N, C-alpha and C positions, 0 to 999 in steps of 0.2 A: 220281392221281384228282382230277378237277376237280369242284368243287361250284358250283351256281348258286344265288344268293340272290335271291329275289323282291323286287322293289323296290316298296315301299309308296307309294301316292300321297301327295303332300305335302298335309297338311290345309289347307283354306282357299285352295288354289292357284287362281289365276285361269286360265280357259281362254283361248285366243287371242283370242276375240271380246271377252271382258271386259277383257283387257289393252289391246286396241286402243281400246276405249271409254274406259277410264281415261286412256289417253295423249291421245286426242282431247279429253276433258274438261279435262285439265290445260293443254293448249295453248290451248284456249278461254279458260280462266281467266287465263292469262298475257297473252293478247291483250286481254282485258277490262281487265286491270290497266294495260296500256299505254295503252288508251283513257282511262282515268281520270287517269293521270299527265299525259299530254299535254294533256288538257282542263283540268285544274286549273292547270297551269303556264302554259299559253297564254292561257286565257280569264280566269281569276281573278287570277293573279299578274302577268303581264307587261302585259296590257291595262290593268289598274288603275294601273300605273305610268306608262303612256305616254299614254293618251287621257283628256282632261279634258272632261267633258260640258258643253256650252254655252260652251266657251272654245277657239275654233279656233286662236288665236295660241299659247296654251299647249301645245296638242297638237302643233302644228307644231314648236315649240321643243323639245319633249321628243323627238320623232322625230329631229330633226337633232342633238340633243346626245347621243343614245344610239343610234347606227346599229347597233351589234352587237346590242343588246337588241331593236331593231326587227326585224332580220333573224331573230333567234331566235324572235320571236313568230310570224312568217310560217312559219318552219320547224315550229314546234310545231303551228300550225294544219293544216299538211299532214300532220303526224304523226297528228292526230285523224282526218283523212280516211282515211288508210291503216289505222290500227288499228280504226276503226269498220267499215270494209269487210271486213277480215279476220275481225273478231269475228263479224259477221253471218254470214259464210260458214261459219265453224267451228261456230257454233251450229246452222246447218242440217245440217252434217255429223253432228253429235252426235245430233240429234233426228229426222232424216228417217225413221228406221225406226219411230219412235213414231207420228208423224202427219205425212205429207208436206205436207198443207195447212197445218197450224199452223207447222211448221218453215219452210215456204216463206214464210208471212206474216211470221214473225219476221225472216227474211233480207231480205225486201222492205222492211219498215219500217226496218230498220237501214241498208240501202243508200240509202233516200230521205233519211235523216238525213245520211248521208255526202255526198250531193249538195248538201244545204243548207250543209254545212261547206265544201265545195269553193267555193261562191259567196263565203262569208265569207273564205276564204283568198285568193281572187282580188282582192277589194276591199282587203284588208289589204296585199297586195303592191302594189296600185296606190297606196295611201296612202304606203307606204315609198318607192315610185319618185318620187312628187311631192316628198317631203321631201328626197330625194337630189338631185333635179334640178327646182327650182321652175319652170324654163322649160316643163315639160310640164303645168303646172297649167291647169285650165279657166279660160278668159278671164283668164289671168295671176294668178288668185287662189289662191296656194298654200295658205294657211291654210284658206280655204273649201273647197278641193278635198279636202284631207286630212280635214277634219271630215265632209264629205259621204261620202267613201269609208268612213271608219270607222263612221259611223252606218249605212250600208247593210250593212256587214259584221255589225254587231250585230243588225240586223233579220233577216239570214240565220239567225243563231243562234236568234232568236225563232221564225222560221218552221219551224225543225227541231224545236222543242219538242214539237209534237203527235206527230211520228213517234217521238221518244224515249219518249213515254208509250205509244204504240201498241205498240212492240216488246216492252214489258214484259208485255203482256197474253197473247200466245201463249207467252212464256217461262214465265210463271207456270202457264199451262194445261198445258204440256208437262212441267213439273216434277211437277205433281199427277198427270198421266196416267201418266208413266213410273215414278214411285216411286223414281227414282235419287237424288233430293236430298230433304231434309226437307220434308214437306207444309206446315208453317207458313211456310216460305220461299216456296212457290208462292202461298199465299194473300196473303202480304205484297207480292209482286210485282204481283198483280192489283189490290190496293188502291193500291199505288204508282203503277201505270200509270194508273189512273183519276184519282188525284190529280194526276199530271203533266198529263193532258189538261185537267182543270179549271183548273189553275194557268195554263195558256196563255191560256185565255179570261178569267180574272180579271185577269191582267197586261195584256191588250189592252183590256178593257171598263172596268176600274177601276184605272188606272195607279198611283193613290196607295195602293192596297192591297198594297204590296210584301211586307209581313210575312205577310199571309194567303197570298199566292202562294208564298212561301218555305216556309211550314209545310205546304202541300199537297204539296210535293215530298219532305218528310222521309221518309215510308215508302219511297219509291223509292230514296233514298240508302242507307238502312239495308239494304234488300233487295239492292241491287247489291253493296254491300260484302260482305254475307253470301254472295252467289252466287259472286263471284270468289274469295273466301277459301276456300269449300268446294271449288270446282273445282280450285284449285291444291293444297290440302292433301290432299283426299281423292280427288278425281276424281269418281267416282259410286259408289253403293253396290254391293257385290258381287252382291247380290240385291235386286230391287225391294221396297220396303216394301209390306206388305199394305194394300189400300185398301178 
């Protein structure tokens, strides 16, 4: 005699849609982490070791003395472009069902920032090329050419700052609307996005106010670290929080 035992549903089990959403969220978080790592290493670490503001000869000497580090800087810059692009697309994939317009805005702003970083990468590669072969310098001035290219690359980063602030605004809105991540995080990203936008104008209009511009971006930094950490560790909530 054969007996059949009814199978009880697993408590708190995720349905297929929830599983897919959590998987997408975690991939998004990992891509966001990759963006942060490549940005910090390339822009804050390597650039500061190679490029000397106001001293073209020292910059050229650094690039020629450290060719591997120079190429690594260019590679990391390209890594920023790739991870920024993929992060923007995966955020759209995660939130498109919540609000196609807001998710599309997030993706567009992220992709515009990637375009700015592409320009930066191109001019860094040009600076590295002149350092490796001074004969390619403009008017035979290798030091001046390297300094010019590196300065333009830095300005591309500055030009991308507004888009980096802009993409945090729909991100915060989508977090608040979906209820998939903590509401305080959504508000923090909205404040951080506004601060980033304001910092871009402060840095341009009042260059000597570097400390103020840096403080204005602090909420965004905290919000981004919280976002990527939550996406990687949790994904999204099993059920949206009540709003």
